[in-house]
matplotlib code that plots the C-alpha trace (Angstrom):
import matplotlib.pyplot as plt

x = [0.0, 2.3, 1.4, 3.7, 1.9, 2.2, 1.5, -0.4, -4.0, -3.0, -2.7, -0.1, 3.8, 5.5, 9.6, 11.5, 14.5, 17.0, 20.2, 20.2, 18.4, 15.4, 14.5, 11.4, 9.7, 8.1, 5.5, 4.5, 0.6, 0.4, -2.3, -4.1, -7.5, -6.9, -6.0, -5.6, -5.7, -5.4, -4.3, -8.0, -8.9, -8.9, -10.7, -13.9, -13.1, -11.3, -11.7, -8.2, -6.5, -2.4, -0.3, 3.0, 2.7, 5.7, 8.7, 12.3, 15.2, 18.7, 20.3, 23.9, 23.3, 19.9, 19.7, 20.7, 17.8, 15.2, 15.6, 15.2, 12.1, 10.7, 10.2, 9.6, 6.8, 5.3, 4.3, 2.4, 0.5, 3.0, 4.3, 6.9, 5.5, 8.4, 12.0, 14.6, 18.3, 18.8, 15.5, 12.8, 9.1, 6.6, 2.9, -0.1, -1.2, -3.3, -1.5, -0.3, 2.2, 4.8, 4.2, 7.8, 10.6, 14.3, 16.8, 20.4, 22.7, 26.1, 28.4, 25.7, 27.8, 26.5, 23.1, 20.0, 20.2, 18.9, 14.7, 13.7, 11.8, 9.4, 6.1, 4.1, 0.3, 0.1, -3.6, -2.9, -0.8, 0.3, 1.4, 3.3, 4.9, 5.7, 7.2, 9.7, 10.6, 11.6, 13.4, 15.9, 15.9, 16.8, 19.7, 18.3, 18.4, 16.0, 15.0, 11.7, 9.8, 6.3, 4.0, 1.9, 3.2, 1.2, 3.1, 2.4, -1.1, -3.8, -3.9, -0.9, 0.5, 3.8, 7.3, 10.8, 13.5, 16.4, 17.0, 20.6, 21.3, 20.7, 17.0, 14.4, 11.3, 8.2, 5.2, 1.8, -1.7, -4.3, -6.3, -9.8, -9.5, -12.1, -12.0, -12.1, -15.9, -15.7, -15.4]
y = [-0.4, 2.6, 6.1, 9.1, 12.3, 15.6, 17.2, 16.4, 17.2, 15.6, 12.2, 12.0, 12.4, 14.7, 16.2, 18.1, 19.4, 19.2, 19.6, 17.7, 18.0, 16.0, 13.7, 12.0, 11.8, 8.4, 8.4, 4.3, 4.9, 1.5, 2.2, -0.4, 1.5, 4.4, 1.7, 2.8, -0.7, -4.4, -7.0, -8.0, -4.2, -0.9, 0.0, 1.3, 4.4, 5.6, 6.2, 4.6, 2.0, 2.5, 3.5, 1.5, -2.4, -3.0, -0.9, -2.7, -1.1, -2.6, -2.9, -3.6, -6.1, -8.0, -9.4, -6.2, -4.4, -7.2, -6.9, -2.8, -3.6, -6.0, -3.8, -0.5, -1.8, -3.9, -0.3, 0.0, -3.3, -4.4, -8.6, -10.3, -11.9, -13.8, -14.3, -15.8, -15.8, -12.5, -10.6, -10.3, -9.3, -7.0, -6.3, -6.4, -9.5, -12.1, -10.5, -12.8, -10.5, -7.8, -3.9, -3.4, -5.6, -5.5, -6.9, -8.2, -5.5, -5.9, -3.6, -0.7, 2.0, 5.6, 7.0, 7.3, 10.1, 13.4, 13.3, 10.2, 9.1, 6.4, 7.5, 5.0, 5.8, 5.3, 4.4, 7.0, 9.3, 6.6, 4.4, 7.4, 7.7, 4.1, 4.0, 6.5, 5.3, 2.4, 3.3, 5.1, 2.3, 0.1, 2.3, 4.7, 8.4, 11.0, 13.4, 14.4, 13.7, 13.3, 16.1, 18.2, 19.6, 22.5, 23.2, 19.7, 20.4, 20.5, 17.5, 15.9, 14.2, 12.8, 11.5, 10.9, 8.7, 7.4, 4.1, 1.8, 2.4, 6.2, 5.9, 8.7, 7.0, 9.0, 7.7, 9.8, 10.5, 12.5, 13.6, 14.8, 14.1, 12.7, 9.8, 10.6, 9.2, 6.1, 6.7]
z = [-0.2, -1.1, -2.9, -4.4, -2.7, -4.5, -1.1, 2.1, 0.2, -3.1, -4.0, -7.1, -7.8, -6.4, -7.3, -5.0, -5.5, -2.2, -3.1, -6.1, -9.7, -9.0, -5.8, -5.8, -2.4, -2.2, 0.9, 2.2, 2.7, 4.7, 6.4, 9.2, 9.8, 6.7, 4.0, 0.6, -1.5, -0.6, -2.8, -3.2, -5.0, -3.8, -0.6, -0.9, 0.8, -1.9, -5.8, -7.0, -6.3, -4.8, -7.7, -5.8, -5.5, -3.4, -1.9, -1.4, 0.4, 0.4, 3.8, 4.4, 7.6, 6.6, 10.2, 11.8, 9.5, 10.3, 14.2, 13.6, 11.6, 12.9, 16.4, 14.6, 11.9, 14.6, 16.5, 13.7, 13.4, 10.2, 10.8, 9.0, 6.5, 4.8, 5.4, 2.7, 2.8, 0.8, 1.9, 4.2, 3.4, 6.0, 5.4, 7.2, 9.3, 6.5, 3.4, 0.8, -0.1, 1.2, 0.8, 2.0, 1.4, 2.6, 0.6, 1.6, -0.3, 1.8, -0.3, 0.0, 1.8, 2.4, 3.2, 0.2, -1.9, -0.3, -0.8, -0.1, 2.9, 3.5, 5.5, 7.2, 8.1, 11.4, 13.4, 16.6, 18.0, 20.8, 17.3, 16.2, 19.6, 20.0, 16.4, 17.2, 21.0, 19.6, 16.5, 18.8, 21.2, 18.0, 17.3, 14.9, 14.8, 15.8, 13.2, 14.4, 17.7, 17.6, 17.3, 14.7, 11.5, 10.1, 7.5, 6.4, 5.8, 9.0, 11.3, 10.1, 12.8, 12.4, 14.2, 12.1, 12.1, 10.4, 10.1, 10.2, 6.7, 6.3, 5.1, 6.7, 8.0, 9.1, 10.9, 10.0, 11.2, 9.1, 12.1, 11.0, 7.1, 5.9, 3.4, 0.0, -1.4, -3.6, -6.9]

ax = plt.figure().add_subplot(projection="3d")
ax.plot(x, y, z, "-o")
ax.set_aspect("equal")
plt.show()
């Protein structure tokens, strides 16, 4: 359940220039209560299915990343769906396929390019606080404590961390946002 967003109120591609020519900001919309799409089809509350089927991240140490993501994604209700020698996949309990995969990339060096971050939809402020706290306790870096982000839109409540491979992660809740009508 992934979406590429234009801004907090739109649902389309967004490109941003952040010390690079073009950087695409991908926002994972892997909601529990605000699901944008499922493997069986679109959520009836939304007019269109999600644009992106899944996202894969290369990680330098798969076991270390798995321990981090097991803990952090668990705060948002996600579970590990599969484990292979070179990959691990995550999704909602009962999903047949992963929405986020970690791929062993032992030669990977340095953080991702500027502008990339992964935003996971949270069901509550408590889930966002747990996400932030567990990520930091698991070795991640604080990149923004839980709180309202009015510059991102009304009711935009989020927290930011950086994972063990330098990926910026966000847990976000769009408070008071009505569901778009089914189309």
